C-alpha positions, -999 to +999 in steps of 0.1 A: +296+599-342+302+586-377+278+565-398+295+532-390+293+538-352+257+547-355+248+516-375+267+494-350+244+509-323+214+501-345+227+465-348+228+464-310+192+474-309+184+447-335+201+421-314+181+432-283+149+426-303+158+389-303+152+387-266+115+392-271+113+369-302+110+399-325+125+402-359+160+417-353+157+452-367+170+482-349+171+519-355+190+549-340+181+586-345+211+610-344+213+648-343+246+666-342+265+635-333+243+625-303+216+599-301+181+614-297+160+583-303+162+546-306+140+516-313+139+480-320+111+458-334+086+452-306+057+437-326+057+405-306+066+421-273+038+447-276+013+428-297+013+458-320+017+455-358+030+491-359+058+486-333+085+488-359+120+499-350+119+529-372+086+542-359+097+538-323+130+556-330+111+585-347+087+587-318+115+588-291+134+614-312+103+636-315+097+634-277+133+641-269+135+671-292+100+684-284+090+686-321+077+664-349+098+679-377+130+659-379+146+676-409+180+678-392+180+642-379+196+611-394+179+578-389+201+546-390+182+514-396+194+479-401+169+471-428+154+492-457+121+505-445+086+492-453+058+514-467+045+523-432+079+534-419+089+552-451+056+571-450+063+581-414+097+593-424+083+615-451+056+629-427+082+636-400+103+655-426+133+633-418+165+647-431+184+616-439+181+578-437+210+554-437+200+517-439+219+484-439+203+455-457+180+458-487+145+444-484+135+429-518+100+419-505+089+452-488+116+478-493+103+513-500+137+531-504+142+518-539+138+480-539+101+478-546+092+515-548+109+547-536+084+563-514+111+583-496+120+602-528+087+601-546+085+632-569+048+639-561+053+641-523+060+673-505+092+661-488+121+639-500+145+621-476+182+618-484+188+581-486+220+560-483+217+522-484+240+493-479+260+504-448+271+472-429+247+454-452+264+420-447+262+422-409+226+434-410+215+408-435+233+380-417+214+388-385+181+386-403+190+355-423+201+337-391+169+347-374+146+334-402+168+304-408+163+293-372+126+294-377+127+267-405 
């Protein structure tokens, strides 16, 4: 599975979040070309402020692999992660993050701060941003535009 295919699957997860009125953000965890975890925003569905797509994908990947260290896993997410999600990625020792749209209000992979590659932390995540950014951003803009 290449990066584009994985991000398209993350976009499918994001679209599924719309069914519960959640912000359309999706994430897919991949190891050796196979999906080992997935998540979509479920804050509204679960009444849980921590039910972000990235956290749910990390959790399902850890359960599937039977370990918390995810240093050989790539996480694909439709939006640059927030501080909570970026912190979880560092703590999970995530190997690589690929995200779509930048988040100029809360992004912690370089937009506001770069928690994922902070020099004082004991782990740094390899980060690539902007993959299918237009599609990821359009999905979010349409969602928030419909709320106005």
